[in-house]
LOTIVEX-809073 format. One line per field, with one value per residue (C-alpha): residue number from 1; residue in one letter; x, y, z. Coordinates in steps of 0.001 Angstrom, whole numbers, plus 500000, padded with zeros to 6 digits. Example, Ala and Ser with C-alpha at 12.3 -4.5 7.8 and 13.67 -1.06 7.14 Angstrom:
BEGIN
lopa 1,2
gulum A,S
xx 512300,513670
yy 495500,498940
zz 507800,507140
END
This chain:
BEGIN
lopa 1,2,3,4,5,6,7,8,9,10,11,12,13,14,15,16,17,18,19,20,21,22,23,24,25,26,27,28,29,30,31,32,33,34,35,36,37,38,39,40,41,42,43,44,45,46,47,48,49,50,51,52,53,54,55,56,57,58,59,60,61,62,63,64,65,66,67,68,69,70,71,72,73,74,75,76,77,78,79,80,81,82,83,84,85,86,87,88,89,90,91,92,93,94,95,96,97,98,99,100,101,102,103,104,105,106,107,108,109,110,111,112,113,114,115,116,117,118,119,120,121,122,123,124,125,126,127,128,129,130,131,132,133,134,135,136,137,138,139,140,141,142,143,144,145,146,147,148,149,150,151,152,153,154,155,156,157,158,159,160,161,162,163,164,165,166,167,168,169,170,171,172,173,174,175,176,177,178,179,180,181,182,183,184,185,186,187,188,189,190,191,192,193,194,195,196,197,198,199,200,201,202,203,204,205,206,207,208,209,210,211,212,213,214,215,216,217,218,219,220,221,222,223,224,225,226,227,228,229,230,231,232,233,234,235,236,237,238,239,240,241,242,243,244,245,246,247,248,249,250,251,252,253,254,255,256,257,258,259,260,261,262,263,264,265,266,267,268,269,270,271,272,273,274,275,276,277,278,279,280,281,282,283,284,285,286,287,288,289,290,291,292,293,294,295,296,297,298,299,300,301,302,303,304,305,306,307,308,309,310,311,312,313,314,315,316,317,318,319,320,321,322,323,324,325,326,327,328,329,330,331,332,333,334,335,336,337,338,339,340,341,342,343,344,345,346,347
gulum M,G,A,G,L,P,A,D,V,L,L,V,S,L,G,S,T,P,G,L,R,R,V,D,D,E,L,A,A,S,M,E,R,A,G,A,R,V,S,V,A,R,A,A,P,P,R,A,V,R,T,L,A,L,T,D,L,T,W,A,L,A,A,R,R,A,A,E,R,G,L,A,D,H,R,P,R,A,V,V,Y,G,S,V,G,A,A,L,L,W,P,R,P,G,A,I,R,L,D,A,A,M,A,A,N,R,P,G,R,H,G,V,W,Q,R,P,R,E,R,L,L,L,R,R,C,P,L,L,V,P,Q,S,A,E,A,L,D,E,V,P,R,P,R,P,G,A,V,V,V,P,P,P,V,A,L,G,P,A,P,V,A,W,G,D,R,D,V,A,A,V,T,Y,A,S,D,P,A,K,K,G,L,D,R,V,L,A,A,W,R,D,A,R,R,D,G,E,E,L,V,V,C,G,A,P,R,G,A,V,A,A,A,A,G,P,A,G,V,P,D,G,V,R,D,A,G,S,L,G,P,D,A,F,A,A,L,L,A,R,A,R,T,F,L,I,A,P,R,R,E,D,H,G,L,V,Q,L,E,A,L,A,A,G,C,R,L,V,T,T,T,A,P,G,A,Y,L,A,L,S,V,A,R,A,V,A,P,R,L,V,V,D,R,P,D,D,A,A,L,L,G,A,A,L,R,T,A,L,D,A,P,R,T,P,G,A,D,D,A,A,R,A,R,E,L,V,H,G,R,F,D,A,A,R,V,D,R,V,V,R,D,E,L,L,P,A,L,L,G
xx 755188,753104,751826,754297,757422,760090,760611,763465,761043,757407,755805,752661,750458,747631,746231,743528,743767,744705,747761,749036,748531,750427,753332,753603,753509,756218,758475,757944,758739,761897,763128,762433,764388,767288,767132,765074,762225,759270,755802,753085,750541,747549,745073,741454,739326,737350,733868,733536,733423,732789,735963,739534,740902,738537,739244,742964,742199,740112,742734,745537,743704,743277,746989,747917,745851,747480,750946,750291,749258,752272,754690,753280,753257,756596,758911,760592,764039,762766,759421,758553,755295,754028,752921,752753,749094,750081,752565,750402,749493,752365,752848,756598,758823,759988,761015,758361,757740,756092,754980,754046,754323,751212,752708,752292,749079,746961,746620,744351,741631,742204,745432,744620,745935,748009,750632,751607,751643,753885,756419,756528,757000,759908,761757,761486,761638,764982,764727,762607,761974,760568,759439,761415,763861,761069,758822,761663,761994,758454,759190,759592,762948,764437,764075,765986,768199,766591,766933,764968,763193,760838,758069,759181,757416,757287,757839,756082,756079,756656,753748,750860,751130,749483,747078,745855,744811,741018,740519,741019,741685,741903,741853,742200,740044,740338,740080,737949,738617,742358,742733,740721,737970,735750,738507,739029,735335,735132,738110,736669,733364,735244,737640,735807,734942,732319,733286,735944,735766,737144,737392,737272,738955,738946,736194,733840,730210,728402,731605,731519,728040,728928,732089,730225,727898,724718,725894,725714,728177,729586,729078,731668,732469,732580,732819,734893,734996,737897,740014,742544,746194,746070,742827,744137,747402,745436,743349,746441,747838,744769,744720,746159,746274,746163,744366,744572,744363,745327,744974,747901,750003,752193,753969,752109,752716,749698,750894,754329,752678,750668,753827,755534,752533,752906,750173,750689,750344,748157,748317,748148,750828,750157,751772,753460,756374,754660,757520,755694,755501,759240,759027,756026,757860,760940,758974,756132,756021,753188,750917,751554,749058,750237,746742,744977,741475,741454,739319,739829,743620,743479,741071,743363,746331,744255,743291,746966,747888,745138,745730,749531,750924,753667,756579,759600,761906,760045,758657,757815,756651,760135,761649,759128,759857,763576,763174,760824,763117,766188,764724,762126,763382,762627,766205,767505,765021,766051,769685,768764,766751,769571,772522,771045,767645,768157,771590,770014,767116,768967,772527
yy 310307,311340,314872,317157,315152,317103,316124,316412,316694,317716,316306,318259,315887,317166,313671,314674,311247,307784,307901,311143,309814,306640,308486,310799,307873,306064,309126,309521,305839,306093,309093,307220,304176,306580,307620,310840,311597,312392,313698,313715,316557,315504,318024,317364,316973,320157,320310,319799,322944,323498,324798,323526,326908,326955,323301,324076,326997,324926,322166,324726,326234,322758,322063,325365,324506,321079,322614,325171,322410,320323,323220,324043,320422,319189,322205,320514,321327,321105,321081,319156,319926,316829,318709,322211,322233,321578,324475,327122,328867,327627,329184,328570,328014,324472,321923,321027,317491,317458,315243,318256,322020,324179,325900,322590,321070,324163,325873,328847,329750,326542,328009,331707,332246,329098,329763,333248,331882,329015,331456,333251,329941,328985,332153,331240,327444,326028,322706,320873,317133,316126,312582,312577,314610,314962,316615,318980,320033,321457,323697,327376,329065,330480,327558,326171,323106,319701,316100,313669,311036,308744,306847,303226,300457,297122,294137,291645,287914,286497,287381,284956,282931,284498,281609,281872,285529,285759,289556,290934,294572,297011,300799,303481,306613,308649,311714,310366,313191,313363,309575,309379,307070,308043,306996,303720,302841,303665,301417,298655,298851,298264,295572,293405,289798,287718,286793,289518,292008,295512,296529,300278,301257,304524,306276,308594,307543,307913,308630,305449,306163,309816,308875,306310,309015,308441,305049,303723,301647,298884,295229,293630,296720,296393,299503,298381,301793,302533,299537,299289,298693,294945,294432,296486,294536,291278,292541,293490,290012,288559,291047,290526,294208,297649,300035,303822,306848,309904,313474,314289,312003,313457,310225,306988,305186,302908,301951,301081,298928,297176,296438,295130,292850,291316,293205,294373,298166,299517,303292,306425,309073,312097,315369,315431,313539,310131,307934,304703,305631,305169,301691,300836,301937,299921,296750,296722,299801,298264,298794,302563,304587,307960,309180,309408,310107,307216,304601,302087,302258,301945,299026,297335,297735,296226,293310,292761,292745,290291,287902,287782,284703,284848,282491,282077,283238,286486,287448,291155,290856,289930,292806,295264,294126,294472,298063,299033,297459,299188,302656,302431,299777,300691,300067,302409,305105,304638,305285,308545,309634,308737,310030,313042,314179,314217,315908,318600,319070,318880,319850
zz 787975,790990,791501,793212,792369,790466,786820,784385,781473,781254,778096,777165,775195,773017,772678,770194,768501,769768,767516,769028,772545,771738,770123,773141,775568,773610,773689,777446,778006,775899,777895,781129,779899,779327,782982,782831,785200,782938,783665,780988,781097,778996,777573,778497,775330,774657,773162,769429,767276,763602,761950,761959,763063,766043,766817,767030,769346,771778,771892,772331,775310,776811,776300,777947,781020,781228,780840,783569,785965,785047,785472,788891,790081,788736,788201,785204,783902,780310,778519,775364,773565,771780,768665,767264,768301,771916,771808,770133,773412,775555,779014,778764,775704,775167,772574,769996,768766,765338,762505,760369,760502,760492,757447,755600,756943,757649,754256,753553,756015,757993,759386,759413,762949,763479,760790,762073,765605,764522,763059,766429,768279,766032,767025,770720,770572,771815,769936,767370,767681,764279,763588,760336,758293,755741,758345,759276,755634,755798,758800,757820,758254,760365,762739,765736,765775,765654,766798,764619,766743,764795,766553,766956,765059,766838,764565,766809,766025,762557,760241,759816,756618,753567,753108,756714,756446,756283,756006,752507,753429,756327,756226,758893,758786,761972,759704,756827,754376,755037,754894,751657,752893,749941,747517,749379,749255,745545,744802,746970,745101,741835,743020,745562,744913,746706,750234,750644,753504,754017,757674,758360,761633,763561,761609,763539,763820,760488,758543,756443,755092,754478,752587,750475,749162,747133,745882,749422,751411,749182,750003,752216,754319,758100,760276,763269,764962,767305,768273,771054,770094,770766,768837,765927,765847,765852,762925,760911,761543,759777,756874,753422,752506,754027,751670,751971,749678,751769,750627,752894,755062,757777,758673,757921,761215,760771,757293,758711,761364,758657,756673,759800,760388,756938,755079,751534,751425,748620,748627,746577,746619,748819,749875,753262,754772,754262,755443,754639,750961,750435,751979,749791,746649,747581,748327,745773,743523,741491,744510,744674,742617,741324,740344,743707,742378,739904,741656,738847,739160,742936,742639,740126,742497,745291,743082,742219,745903,746808,743923,743651,745414,747974,747654,749945,747168,746553,749929,749935,753560,754719,752749,754219,757775,757134,755928,758775,761358,759933,760353,763117,765519,769150,770313,767622,768693,772337,771413,769690,772731,775139,773123,771327,772589,776359,776180,773951,776389,779693,778849
END
């Protein structure tokens, strides 16, 4: 929406990761398909700082500045903050979209100021828009009413045949420690066979070597850096497995996309909502590792995923796509936005 045009909804997007930006854009597009006039106010990336508490502060200040500009330019009827981080220093109360509460993902000193601030926001927030019921369960009480709106997962074309997939494994490590890149590399070192490749996506510069530690980066690892959505989707279409060992998982959108693309998901359990974990357990529980720090177990699960044949009568890919489609189909999400979210926001 152009500057100066009135809006029904101002969506304040933190946009600190490509995933957050994409989820915010998808929500804005869904509201527009339902007939709302939506303006997105995007926070400008601040300079890098050392601690998580200070990082949240600099991003919250950037989000406040973006919100102030959006409020002045568009005079919206309602405001939606794309995450708790975007709302921390809000200039005007509004609905809060969230994949995790600060009470859950900012323990100890990492959330020394954010958790008390979140409790204050919850007393003034008119509506929560969690990505899942599981994420809502982590929000402290008392809390406002909520409309659950998951990010949609596009199924795309039919998956590439198993025998035509030439990439053994893909992982995603935008936050290397949180996503367990060190665990992934250790498992890969144990399980890899000659000619197999693990592609690491989204990792900051130097993160792969740092996560590998003194043993060095294992053979067969390719650091692909940040990929655009189309390039990442094309990579998943060529991959046999998606391998990840998170220390906490707030949703697991990338894992759901991998399942929809026909990858086998090899993962450890993790605290957090982790929606993809329930799909993984339903489809192939043997590929879910309950001891996250056991590299040998994770490597064995990876080996099982890579070596087990796929037959038309026992196609776990088809079952995974069915489960993902049933819960995260874009048309289903659009109906929730049209019938529940917009009436709650706009009356």
